[in-house]
C-alpha positions as CSV (number, residue, x, y, z in Angstrom):
1,X,20.8,3.2,13.1
2,X,21.6,3.2,9.4
3,X,21.6,6.8,8.1
4,X,21.1,5.7,4.5
5,X,18.1,3.5,5.4
6,X,16.5,6.2,7.5
7,X,16.8,8.8,4.7
8,X,15.6,6.3,2.2
9,X,12.5,5.5,4.2
10,X,11.9,9.2,4.8
11,X,12.2,10.0,1.0
12,X,9.9,7.1,0.1
13,X,7.2,8.4,2.4
14,X,7.6,11.9,1.1
15,X,7.3,10.7,-2.5
16,X,4.0,9.1,-1.6
17,X,2.7,12.2,0.2
18,X,3.5,14.6,-2.7
19,X,2.2,12.1,-5.3
20,X,-1.1,12.0,-3.5
21,X,-1.3,15.7,-3.1
22,X,-0.7,16.3,-6.8
23,X,-3.1,13.5,-7.7
24,X,-5.8,15.3,-5.7
25,X,-5.0,18.5,-7.6
26,X,-5.1,16.8,-11.0
27,X,-8.5,15.2,-10.2
28,X,-10.0,18.6,-9.4
29,X,-8.6,19.9,-12.7
30,X,-10.4,17.1,-14.6
31,X,-7.2,15.3,-15.6
32,X,-8.1,12.2,-13.6
33,X,-11.5,10.6,-13.5
34,X,-13.2,7.7,-11.8
35,X,-12.5,6.7,-8.2
36,X,-9.5,8.0,-6.3
37,X,-8.7,6.8,-2.8
38,X,-5.7,8.7,-1.3
39,X,-3.2,7.2,1.0
40,X,-2.3,10.4,2.8
41,X,-1.3,9.8,6.4
42,X,-0.7,6.1,6.2
43,X,2.7,6.2,4.5
44,X,4.5,4.7,7.4
45,X,2.8,1.4,7.0
46,X,3.5,0.7,3.3
47,X,7.0,2.1,3.4
48,X,8.0,0.5,6.7
49,X,6.6,-2.9,5.7
50,X,7.9,-3.0,2.1
51,X,11.4,-1.8,3.2
52,X,11.7,-5.0,5.2
53,X,10.8,-7.2,2.2
54,X,13.0,-8.6,-0.5
55,X,12.5,-7.6,-4.1
56,X,11.3,-11.1,-4.9
57,X,8.6,-11.0,-2.2
58,X,5.0,-10.5,-3.5
59,X,2.8,-7.5,-2.7
60,X,-1.0,-7.8,-2.8
61,X,-3.0,-4.7,-1.9
62,X,-6.4,-3.2,-1.7
63,X,-7.8,-0.3,-3.8
64,X,-5.9,2.3,-1.7
65,X,-2.7,1.1,-3.1
66,X,-0.8,4.1,-4.6
67,X,1.5,4.1,-1.6
68,X,2.3,0.4,-1.7
69,X,3.0,0.6,-5.4
70,X,5.4,3.6,-5.0
71,X,7.0,2.0,-2.0
72,X,7.8,-1.1,-4.1
73,X,8.6,0.5,-7.5
74,X,9.6,4.2,-6.8
75,X,8.1,4.8,-10.2
76,X,5.7,7.8,-10.0
77,X,5.6,8.2,-13.8
78,X,4.0,4.8,-14.5
79,X,1.7,5.4,-11.5
80,X,0.6,8.9,-12.6
81,X,0.1,7.7,-16.2
82,X,-2.2,5.0,-14.9
83,X,-4.3,7.6,-13.1
84,X,-4.5,9.6,-16.3
85,X,-5.6,6.4,-18.2
86,X,-2.6,6.4,-20.5
87,X,-1.0,3.5,-22.3
88,X,2.3,4.1,-20.4
89,X,0.6,3.4,-17.1
90,X,1.6,0.4,-15.0
91,X,-1.7,-1.3,-16.1
92,X,-1.5,0.3,-19.6
93,X,-4.3,2.7,-18.7
94,X,-6.8,-0.1,-18.1
95,X,-6.9,-0.3,-14.3
96,X,-7.0,3.3,-13.1
97,X,-6.5,4.2,-9.4
98,X,-7.8,0.9,-7.9
99,X,-5.9,-1.5,-10.1
100,X,-2.2,-0.8,-10.2
101,X,-0.2,-3.9,-11.3
102,X,3.4,-4.7,-12.1
103,X,4.3,-8.4,-12.5
104,X,8.0,-7.7,-13.1
105,X,8.2,-6.1,-9.7
106,X,5.9,-8.7,-8.2
107,X,3.3,-6.1,-7.3
108,X,0.2,-8.3,-7.8
109,X,-2.4,-5.6,-7.9
110,X,-4.7,-3.3,-6.1
111,X,-8.1,-5.0,-5.8
112,X,-11.4,-3.2,-5.6
113,X,-13.5,-5.9,-3.9
114,X,-13.2,-5.4,-0.2
115,X,-11.5,-8.5,1.2
116,X,-11.6,-10.3,-2.1
117,X,-7.8,-10.2,-2.4
118,X,-7.1,-11.9,0.9
119,X,-7.6,-15.5,-0.4
120,X,-5.7,-14.5,-3.5
121,X,-2.7,-13.6,-1.4
122,X,-3.0,-17.0,0.3
123,X,-3.0,-18.5,-3.2
124,X,0.2,-16.6,-4.2
125,X,1.8,-17.8,-1.0
126,X,0.7,-21.3,-1.7
127,X,2.4,-21.1,-5.1
128,X,5.7,-20.1,-3.4
129,X,5.4,-23.0,-1.0
130,X,4.5,-25.4,-3.8
131,X,7.5,-24.4,-5.9
132,X,9.8,-24.5,-2.8
133,X,10.7,-20.8,-3.3
134,X,11.8,-18.6,-0.4
135,X,9.4,-15.7,-1.3
136,X,6.8,-14.3,1.1
137,X,3.6,-12.6,0.2
138,X,2.6,-9.3,1.9
139,X,-1.1,-8.7,1.9
140,X,-2.4,-5.2,2.9
141,X,-6.0,-4.4,3.7
142,X,-8.1,-2.0,5.8
143,X,-10.0,-2.6,9.0
144,X,-13.3,-3.0,7.1
145,X,-12.0,-6.1,5.5
146,X,-11.7,-7.8,8.9
147,X,-15.5,-8.4,8.9
148,X,-15.6,-9.9,5.4
149,X,-16.0,-13.6,4.9
150,X,-13.1,-13.7,2.4
151,X,-10.8,-12.4,5.2
152,X,-11.6,-15.4,7.4
153,X,-11.2,-17.8,4.5
154,X,-7.8,-16.4,3.6
155,X,-6.5,-16.6,7.2
156,X,-8.0,-20.1,7.7
157,X,-6.2,-21.4,4.6
158,X,-2.9,-19.7,5.5
159,X,-2.9,-21.3,8.9
160,X,-4.2,-24.7,7.8
161,X,-1.6,-25.0,5.0
162,X,1.2,-23.1,6.8
163,X,1.6,-20.5,4.1
164,X,4.4,-17.9,3.9
165,X,2.2,-14.8,4.1
166,X,2.1,-11.7,6.2
167,X,-1.4,-10.2,6.5
168,X,-1.1,-6.4,7.3
169,X,-4.3,-4.7,8.5
170,X,-4.1,-0.9,8.1
171,X,-6.5,0.1,10.8
172,X,-7.4,3.7,10.1
173,X,-10.4,3.5,12.4
174,X,-13.0,3.9,9.7
175,X,-14.6,1.5,7.2
176,X,-15.6,4.1,4.7
177,X,-17.5,6.5,7.0
178,X,-18.4,4.0,9.7
179,X,-16.2,4.1,12.9
180,X,-14.7,0.8,13.8
181,X,-16.3,0.6,17.2
182,X,-19.7,0.2,15.5
183,X,-18.6,-2.8,13.4
184,X,-15.9,-4.7,15.3
185,X,-16.7,-6.7,18.4
186,X,-13.1,-6.7,19.6
187,X,-10.8,-3.8,20.4
188,X,-7.9,-5.0,18.2
189,X,-8.3,-6.5,14.7
190,X,-5.3,-8.7,15.5
191,X,-7.4,-10.6,18.0
192,X,-9.0,-12.3,15.0
193,X,-5.8,-14.3,14.5
194,X,-6.4,-16.3,17.7
195,X,-9.2,-18.3,16.0
196,X,-7.0,-20.0,13.5
197,X,-4.5,-19.7,15.2
198,X,-1.5,-17.7,14.0
199,X,1.0,-15.2,15.4
200,X,-0.3,-11.7,15.7
201,X,0.9,-8.2,16.7
202,X,-0.7,-4.8,17.1
203,X,1.7,-1.9,16.4
204,X,1.9,1.9,15.9
205,X,1.4,2.3,12.1
206,X,2.6,5.9,12.2
207,X,6.1,4.8,13.2
208,X,7.7,3.5,10.0
209,X,10.6,1.9,11.9
210,X,8.3,0.1,14.3
211,X,6.4,-1.2,11.3
212,X,9.6,-2.3,9.6
213,X,10.7,-4.2,12.7
214,X,7.4,-5.9,13.2
215,X,7.0,-7.0,9.6
216,X,10.6,-8.0,9.6
217,X,9.9,-10.5,12.3
218,X,6.8,-11.8,10.5
219,X,8.8,-12.1,7.2
220,X,11.4,-14.2,9.0
221,X,8.7,-16.4,10.6
222,X,7.2,-17.0,7.1
223,X,10.5,-17.6,5.4
224,X,12.1,-19.8,8.0
225,X,9.1,-21.6,9.5
226,X,6.5,-21.3,6.7
227,X,4.0,-19.7,9.1
228,X,1.6,-16.8,8.6
229,X,1.2,-13.7,10.8
230,X,-1.5,-11.0,11.2
231,X,0.0,-7.6,11.9
232,X,-2.4,-4.8,12.8
233,X,-0.9,-1.3,12.2
234,X,-3.0,1.5,13.8
235,X,-2.9,4.6,11.6
236,X,-5.2,7.3,10.2
237,X,-6.1,8.7,6.8
238,X,-6.0,12.5,6.7
239,X,-8.5,12.7,3.9
240,X,-11.9,11.1,3.4
241,X,-12.5,7.6,2.2
242,X,-12.4,8.7,-1.4
243,X,-11.9,12.0,-3.1
244,X,-15.7,12.6,-3.1
245,X,-16.0,12.1,0.7
246,X,-15.9,15.3,2.8
247,X,-15.3,13.2,6.0
248,X,-17.9,15.1,8.0
249,X,-18.4,12.1,10.3
250,X,-15.2,13.0,12.2
251,X,-14.3,16.1,14.2
252,X,-11.6,18.6,13.5
253,X,-10.1,17.8,16.9
254,X,-9.8,14.2,16.0
255,X,-8.1,15.0,12.7
256,X,-5.7,17.4,14.4
257,X,-4.8,14.8,17.0
258,X,-3.8,12.3,14.4
259,X,-2.0,14.9,12.3
260,X,0.4,15.4,15.3
261,X,1.3,11.7,14.7
262,X,2.1,12.3,11.1
263,X,4.6,9.5,10.1
264,X,6.7,11.8,8.0
265,X,7.1,14.4,10.8
266,X,7.7,11.6,13.3
267,X,10.6,10.2,11.3
268,X,12.0,13.7,10.6
269,X,12.2,14.4,14.3
270,X,14.0,11.2,14.9
271,X,16.5,12.1,12.1
272,X,17.1,15.5,13.7
273,X,17.6,14.0,17.1
274,X,20.1,11.4,15.8
275,X,21.9,14.1,14.0
276,X,21.7,12.3,10.6
277,X,20.4,15.3,8.7
278,X,19.3,18.9,9.3
279,X,16.3,20.8,8.2
280,X,18.0,22.2,5.1
281,X,19.0,18.7,3.9
282,X,15.4,17.4,4.3
283,X,14.1,20.5,2.6
284,X,16.3,19.9,-0.4
285,X,15.1,16.3,-0.5
286,X,11.5,17.6,-0.5
287,X,12.3,19.9,-3.5
288,X,13.8,16.9,-5.4
289,X,10.7,14.9,-4.7
290,X,8.5,17.7,-5.9
291,X,10.4,18.0,-9.2
292,X,10.1,14.2,-9.6
293,X,6.3,14.4,-9.2
294,X,6.1,17.3,-11.6
295,X,8.0,15.3,-14.2
296,X,5.6,12.4,-13.6
297,X,2.6,14.7,-14.4
298,X,4.2,15.9,-17.6
299,X,5.0,12.3,-18.5
300,X,1.4,11.4,-18.0
301,X,0.1,14.4,-19.9
302,X,2.3,13.6,-22.9
303,X,1.7,9.9,-23.0
304,X,-0.8,8.4,-25.5
305,X,-4.2,7.0,-24.7
306,X,-4.5,3.2,-25.3
307,X,-5.1,2.3,-28.9
308,X,-8.7,1.4,-29.5
309,X,-7.6,-1.6,-31.5
310,X,-6.2,-3.1,-28.3
311,X,-9.6,-2.9,-26.5
312,X,-9.9,-6.7,-26.2
313,X,-6.3,-7.3,-25.2
314,X,-5.6,-8.7,-21.7
315,X,-9.2,-9.9,-21.2
316,X,-7.9,-13.4,-21.0
317,X,-4.4,-14.6,-20.1
318,X,-2.2,-14.4,-23.1
319,X,-4.7,-12.3,-25.1
320,X,-2.4,-9.4,-25.4
321,X,1.1,-8.9,-26.8
322,X,2.5,-8.8,-23.3
323,X,1.2,-8.8,-19.8
324,X,0.6,-5.4,-18.1
325,X,3.4,-4.4,-15.9
326,X,6.3,-5.4,-18.0
327,X,6.1,-9.2,-17.7
328,X,5.5,-11.7,-20.4
């Protein structure tokens, strides 16, 4: 086991958790408006998967994408500024919570239309194949997407054209407030891969290392064989679907059961067991992360709002001085 890697994964998950907690607080204080879908509880999936990817691999995510963005960029300032609607945000204050984007880091956006980004991810992977580049596309989505037509279209194209893409279903058991057993005719979402066909795997999404190993295998398959994979990571969100959802459709007992599987606590216990850090060391790391998030809030507070004169920028490709996210 690589001590540096374990602590890096732990810190990345901690960064996401504290970011989401503070984002929730800022929303209640009226500093953030619009929709806000928190990633709390699912950190093991984004961090585990993206830790296995190369910096040149593409990330395509759904609207619950704060965690994926932070796992790729480790930049809470641009993320918080985007939530605040500021010009220094990763989408220049134009996207908000559901539309983080950073072309320079190949983070190809959060997408608000459920399932609509799955064919887009197939298209990004097609571009890599067409240009004979070794890059792979990671596409994240929730279990509700598995019943959308665009999901099937994306998987069909990926299999038919042998595209280097890894589809990652974050199965948190609920499509908004509807439990999965009421909407899905099969027990595992990964079963859907059999119809195309493509490689599939169902894993424990609350174990970041298991996620890393599984996605690592899928990345190798995509890079070396040009074949797609569907990975289903079973996990759980600790909060409601969005910040306005009190989540009364689930019991306290269910929530407490899943909190015992908290991916951060799970990895902390493994770190202790392996003797790679003690409680005091992880506590110091947590304090560092808290300071980093506090600095991100101050950065967002002090950043300017977008200039009204730029209202029509970025409506069409090339219509602004530069592409949001630092690319040109």
